[in-house]
C-alpha positions as CSV (number, residue, x, y, z in Angstrom):
1,M,-96.3,-85.4,-54.0
2,S,-94.0,-82.4,-53.8
3,V,-95.0,-80.1,-51.0
4,V,-94.2,-76.5,-52.1
5,K,-96.2,-74.6,-49.5
6,S,-94.8,-71.6,-47.7
7,N,-92.8,-70.5,-50.8
8,A,-91.4,-74.1,-51.0
9,Y,-90.2,-73.9,-47.4
10,G,-88.5,-70.6,-48.2
11,H,-86.7,-72.0,-51.3
12,G,-88.9,-70.3,-53.9
13,M,-92.2,-72.0,-55.0
14,L,-92.1,-71.2,-58.7
15,E,-88.4,-72.0,-59.0
16,V,-88.8,-75.3,-57.2
17,G,-92.1,-76.1,-59.1
18,K,-90.6,-75.7,-62.5
19,T,-87.5,-77.7,-61.5
20,V,-89.2,-80.8,-60.1
21,E,-92.4,-80.9,-62.2
22,K,-91.0,-83.5,-64.6
23,D,-90.2,-85.8,-61.7
24,T,-93.3,-85.4,-59.5
25,D,-96.8,-86.7,-59.8
26,W,-98.5,-84.1,-57.6
27,F,-97.9,-80.7,-55.9
28,A,-99.3,-79.7,-52.5
29,T,-99.9,-76.2,-51.3
30,A,-101.2,-74.9,-48.1
31,S,-103.5,-72.2,-49.6
32,G,-105.6,-71.6,-52.7
33,V,-103.5,-68.5,-53.5
34,E,-100.4,-70.7,-53.8
35,A,-102.1,-73.2,-56.0
36,I,-103.4,-70.6,-58.4
37,E,-99.9,-69.0,-58.6
38,L,-98.5,-72.4,-59.6
39,R,-101.1,-72.8,-62.4
40,K,-100.5,-69.3,-63.6
41,A,-96.8,-70.1,-63.9
42,G,-97.6,-72.9,-66.2
43,I,-97.5,-75.9,-63.8
44,K,-99.7,-78.6,-65.3
45,K,-99.3,-81.5,-62.9
46,S,-102.0,-82.2,-60.3
47,I,-102.2,-79.8,-57.4
48,L,-103.9,-80.3,-54.0
49,V,-104.7,-77.4,-51.6
50,M,-104.1,-79.1,-48.2
51,S,-105.2,-76.5,-45.7
52,F,-107.4,-73.5,-46.7
53,Y,-108.9,-71.4,-49.4
54,S,-111.4,-68.6,-49.3
55,D,-115.0,-68.8,-50.6
56,K,-114.1,-66.3,-53.4
57,E,-111.2,-68.5,-54.6
58,I,-113.3,-71.7,-55.2
59,L,-114.4,-70.6,-58.6
60,E,-110.9,-70.0,-59.8
61,L,-109.6,-73.2,-58.2
62,V,-112.3,-75.4,-59.8
63,K,-111.8,-73.8,-63.2
64,R,-108.1,-74.6,-63.0
65,N,-108.7,-78.2,-62.1
66,I,-107.1,-77.9,-58.6
67,S,-108.1,-80.5,-56.0
68,L,-109.4,-79.1,-52.7
69,V,-109.2,-80.4,-49.2
70,V,-112.6,-80.8,-47.5
71,Y,-113.2,-81.1,-43.8
72,D,-116.4,-79.0,-43.5
73,L,-119.8,-79.6,-45.1
74,K,-120.4,-75.9,-45.7
75,L,-117.3,-75.7,-47.9
76,A,-118.3,-78.9,-49.7
77,R,-121.7,-77.4,-50.5
78,L,-120.0,-74.3,-51.9
79,I,-117.6,-76.3,-54.0
80,S,-120.6,-78.4,-55.3
81,A,-122.6,-75.3,-56.2
82,V,-119.7,-73.7,-58.0
83,A,-118.8,-76.9,-59.9
84,K,-122.5,-77.3,-61.0
85,K,-122.6,-73.7,-62.2
86,L,-119.4,-74.4,-64.2
87,K,-120.7,-77.7,-65.5
88,K,-117.6,-79.4,-64.1
89,T,-116.8,-82.1,-61.5
90,A,-114.7,-80.8,-58.7
91,T,-112.2,-83.2,-57.2
92,I,-111.8,-83.2,-53.4
93,H,-109.6,-84.9,-50.8
94,L,-111.1,-85.6,-47.4
95,K,-108.8,-84.6,-44.5
96,I,-109.0,-86.9,-41.5
97,D,-107.9,-85.9,-38.0
98,T,-106.2,-89.0,-36.7
99,G,-104.4,-87.3,-33.8
100,A,-102.7,-84.0,-34.8
101,S,-105.8,-82.1,-33.7
102,R,-105.6,-79.6,-36.5
103,V,-108.1,-79.3,-39.4
104,G,-109.8,-82.6,-40.3
105,I,-112.9,-84.8,-39.9
106,M,-112.9,-86.9,-36.7
107,P,-112.9,-90.6,-37.6
108,T,-116.0,-91.1,-35.4
109,E,-117.9,-88.5,-37.5
110,L,-116.8,-89.8,-40.9
111,A,-119.8,-92.0,-41.7
112,R,-122.3,-89.1,-41.1
113,F,-120.1,-86.7,-43.0
114,V,-119.7,-88.9,-46.0
115,D,-123.4,-89.8,-46.1
116,Q,-124.2,-86.1,-46.5
117,L,-121.3,-85.4,-48.8
118,V,-122.2,-88.1,-51.4
119,R,-125.5,-86.4,-52.0
120,L,-123.9,-83.3,-53.3
121,P,-123.7,-83.1,-57.1
122,N,-120.6,-82.4,-59.2
123,L,-118.1,-83.7,-56.6
124,K,-115.7,-86.5,-56.8
125,I,-113.9,-87.9,-53.7
126,E,-110.5,-88.2,-55.3
127,G,-108.4,-88.6,-52.2
128,V,-108.3,-89.1,-48.4
129,F,-105.5,-88.1,-46.2
130,S,-104.3,-87.3,-42.7
131,H,-101.1,-86.0,-41.1
132,F,-98.8,-87.5,-38.5
133,A,-98.2,-85.6,-35.2
134,A,-94.9,-87.1,-34.3
135,S,-93.5,-89.3,-37.0
136,E,-90.1,-87.8,-36.3
137,E,-90.2,-88.7,-32.6
138,D,-92.9,-91.2,-31.5
139,L,-93.1,-94.4,-33.6
140,E,-95.9,-95.9,-31.4
141,F,-98.2,-92.9,-31.8
142,T,-97.4,-92.9,-35.5
143,K,-98.5,-96.6,-35.8
144,H,-101.6,-95.7,-33.8
145,Q,-102.5,-92.9,-36.3
146,N,-101.8,-95.1,-39.3
147,H,-104.1,-97.7,-37.8
148,L,-106.9,-95.2,-37.5
149,F,-106.3,-94.1,-41.0
150,D,-106.5,-97.7,-42.2
151,N,-109.9,-97.9,-40.5
152,V,-111.0,-94.8,-42.3
153,I,-110.0,-96.3,-45.6
154,E,-111.9,-99.5,-44.8
155,E,-115.0,-97.4,-44.0
156,L,-114.8,-95.6,-47.3
157,E,-114.2,-98.8,-49.3
158,W,-117.2,-100.4,-47.6
159,R,-119.2,-97.5,-49.0
160,G,-117.7,-98.1,-52.5
161,I,-115.3,-95.2,-52.3
162,T,-111.7,-96.0,-53.3
163,P,-109.7,-92.8,-53.2
164,I,-106.0,-92.0,-53.4
165,R,-104.7,-92.5,-49.9
166,H,-101.9,-90.5,-48.4
167,I,-100.6,-89.8,-44.9
168,A,-96.8,-90.2,-45.0
169,C,-94.5,-87.1,-44.9
170,T,-90.7,-87.2,-45.4
171,A,-90.1,-88.6,-41.9
172,A,-92.8,-91.2,-42.0
173,G,-91.8,-92.3,-45.4
174,I,-88.4,-93.3,-43.9
175,V,-89.2,-94.6,-40.4
176,A,-92.7,-96.1,-41.1
177,P,-92.7,-97.5,-44.6
178,G,-96.1,-99.1,-44.0
179,S,-97.6,-95.6,-44.0
180,R,-96.6,-94.8,-47.6
181,H,-99.9,-96.0,-49.2
182,D,-100.5,-94.4,-52.6
183,L,-98.5,-91.1,-52.2
184,V,-95.7,-89.8,-50.0
185,R,-95.9,-86.1,-49.4
186,L,-92.3,-85.1,-49.7
187,G,-91.7,-81.9,-47.8
188,I,-88.5,-81.0,-45.9
189,G,-86.7,-83.9,-47.6
190,L,-87.3,-82.4,-51.0
191,Y,-85.0,-79.6,-50.0
192,G,-82.2,-81.8,-48.8
193,L,-82.9,-81.3,-45.1
194,W,-83.5,-84.0,-42.5
195,P,-86.8,-83.9,-40.5
196,S,-85.1,-85.5,-37.5
197,L,-81.9,-87.3,-36.4
198,E,-83.9,-90.5,-36.1
199,A,-84.9,-90.3,-39.8
200,K,-81.3,-89.5,-40.7
201,K,-80.1,-92.6,-38.8
202,Q,-82.6,-94.9,-40.5
203,A,-82.3,-93.6,-44.0
204,K,-80.3,-95.5,-46.6
205,F,-79.4,-92.4,-48.6
206,E,-77.8,-89.0,-48.2
207,L,-79.5,-85.6,-48.5
208,K,-77.7,-82.5,-49.7
209,P,-79.3,-79.1,-48.8
210,A,-80.6,-77.4,-51.9
211,L,-80.4,-73.8,-50.6
212,S,-77.5,-71.4,-50.3
213,W,-78.5,-68.0,-48.8
214,Q,-75.9,-65.3,-49.7
215,T,-75.5,-61.6,-49.3
216,Q,-72.6,-59.2,-49.6
217,V,-70.5,-56.8,-47.5
218,I,-71.7,-53.2,-47.9
219,Q,-69.1,-51.5,-45.6
220,V,-65.9,-52.3,-43.8
221,K,-64.6,-50.1,-40.9
222,T,-62.1,-50.3,-38.1
223,L,-63.3,-49.9,-34.5
224,A,-61.0,-49.1,-31.5
225,K,-60.8,-51.4,-28.5
226,G,-63.8,-50.6,-26.2
227,A,-66.2,-49.5,-29.0
228,F,-69.9,-50.6,-28.7
229,V,-71.6,-52.4,-31.6
230,G,-75.3,-52.3,-32.3
231,Y,-78.5,-51.6,-30.4
232,G,-78.5,-51.9,-26.7
233,L,-74.7,-51.8,-26.5
234,T,-74.7,-55.6,-26.1
235,Y,-71.2,-56.0,-27.5
236,K,-68.0,-54.1,-26.6
237,T,-64.9,-54.8,-28.7
238,K,-62.0,-56.4,-26.8
239,R,-59.4,-55.3,-29.3
240,A,-59.1,-53.1,-32.4
241,T,-61.7,-54.7,-34.6
242,K,-62.3,-54.7,-38.3
243,L,-66.1,-54.8,-38.8
244,A,-68.1,-55.7,-41.9
245,V,-71.7,-54.6,-42.2
246,L,-74.1,-56.8,-44.1
247,P,-77.5,-55.8,-45.6
248,V,-79.6,-58.5,-43.9
249,G,-81.6,-58.6,-40.7
250,Y,-84.6,-60.0,-39.0
251,Y,-87.0,-58.5,-41.6
252,D,-85.2,-60.7,-44.1
253,G,-85.6,-63.8,-41.9
254,Y,-82.2,-63.7,-40.1
255,D,-83.3,-64.4,-36.6
256,R,-82.7,-61.7,-34.0
257,K,-81.6,-64.4,-31.5
258,L,-78.5,-64.8,-33.6
259,G,-77.1,-61.6,-32.2
260,N,-73.7,-62.2,-30.6
261,Q,-73.8,-65.9,-31.4
262,G,-74.4,-66.4,-35.1
263,E,-71.7,-66.8,-37.6
264,V,-71.3,-66.1,-41.3
265,F,-68.7,-67.3,-43.9
266,I,-66.5,-64.8,-45.6
267,G,-63.2,-65.3,-47.4
268,G,-63.0,-68.9,-46.3
269,K,-63.4,-68.2,-42.6
270,R,-66.2,-68.1,-40.1
271,C,-67.0,-64.7,-38.8
272,K,-69.0,-63.9,-35.6
273,V,-72.0,-61.7,-35.6
274,L,-71.3,-58.8,-33.2
275,G,-74.1,-57.0,-31.4
276,R,-77.9,-57.4,-31.9
277,V,-79.3,-58.3,-35.3
278,C,-81.0,-55.2,-36.7
279,M,-84.1,-55.1,-38.8
280,N,-82.0,-54.8,-42.0
281,L,-78.4,-55.0,-41.0
282,I,-75.9,-57.2,-39.1
283,M,-72.3,-56.5,-38.2
284,V,-69.6,-59.2,-38.2
285,D,-66.0,-59.5,-37.0
286,V,-63.6,-59.8,-40.0
287,T,-60.5,-58.8,-38.1
288,D,-58.6,-61.9,-39.0
289,I,-59.5,-61.9,-42.7
290,K,-57.2,-60.0,-45.2
291,N,-58.5,-57.7,-47.9
292,V,-62.2,-57.8,-47.0
293,K,-64.0,-55.1,-49.0
294,A,-67.5,-53.9,-49.9
295,S,-69.2,-56.2,-52.4
296,D,-67.4,-59.4,-51.1
297,R,-69.8,-62.4,-51.1
298,V,-71.0,-63.7,-47.8
299,E,-72.6,-67.1,-47.0
300,L,-75.4,-67.0,-44.4
301,I,-76.6,-70.6,-45.0
302,G,-74.9,-73.1,-47.2
303,K,-72.2,-75.8,-47.1
304,T,-70.4,-74.3,-44.1
305,I,-73.2,-72.6,-42.1
306,T,-76.1,-74.9,-42.2
307,A,-79.8,-74.4,-41.4
308,D,-79.5,-77.0,-38.7
309,E,-76.7,-75.1,-37.0
310,L,-78.7,-71.9,-37.0
311,A,-81.8,-73.8,-35.8
312,K,-79.8,-75.2,-32.8
313,K,-78.5,-71.8,-31.8
314,I,-82.0,-70.2,-31.7
315,G,-83.8,-73.2,-30.3
316,T,-86.0,-74.1,-33.3
317,I,-86.0,-76.5,-36.3
318,N,-84.5,-76.3,-39.8
319,Y,-88.0,-75.9,-41.3
320,E,-88.5,-72.6,-39.6
321,V,-85.0,-71.2,-40.4
322,V,-85.5,-71.7,-44.2
323,S,-89.2,-71.0,-44.5
324,R,-88.8,-67.6,-42.8
325,I,-86.4,-66.2,-45.4
326,N,-88.3,-63.2,-46.8
327,P,-90.1,-64.1,-50.1
328,L,-89.1,-60.8,-51.6
329,I,-85.4,-61.8,-51.6
330,P,-84.6,-63.1,-55.2
331,R,-84.3,-66.8,-55.6
332,R,-81.9,-68.0,-58.4
333,L,-81.4,-71.5,-59.8
334,V,-77.7,-72.3,-60.1
């Protein structure tokens, strides 16, 4: 199951969807909006909405044969009513909260929930799933969650329900192979990024990041020694400095905390970000690079400057670095 939620973790949902469709069995989105967008783009493989959808979207989702997460009986009743009106059978996946404490049916409430659910017409329990809270970090808690999930499966099977079972994400698929069940939801690993160092150590394969984020120089200027750069006067040149201005900022997803510590790659060299990151601009030191000019290509993330490097500098994870790249920035398959 290819997880393409949040614009495919910033990589471009439609571009990724069309690229991997022939090699995947399922797609997973967070929202109904994303799932409908995939269908409109011509994606024919099975799609599951894992987190949320509005009441108004249910009709379109059922019409387009998109499977829906269910963790609330009110939602289930709405889906049933819509499916009955359409004379279709809607497929649903039960979400179980085994310890992440997000959306999901508590295991202790499952029997009562299912007893009411099976009375609703035009519904098929196609799948059951849960999500690990710490598969990247805590193997014991992961085993505990998987045990609870196994109990849920037994409860459903005792009631004659044998759905598709899935709980493993990228990390769990590597460090806890017993959690793979019928599907593995491949998220961050699909994009060539590691979910954790532990997963990287245990894996018997390599991952190559799929994304390169590039921009270009829009101006080059020379500053005298002692000149200030950017808002708040947080950087003062220590020498005569050749400065390149780039049209990217925190609106685009280039984190403001990278001011005075981030680096970009221009002309075969790393160049330091000077001053604060602006909403739409950053300034970098290109003093030691010859012949830099407007329109020169700049790597923000790629082979040299990695998402993991930026994540470490701003105190976050690679997931956030790539998923926050503004969706309005064009994505191109190369």
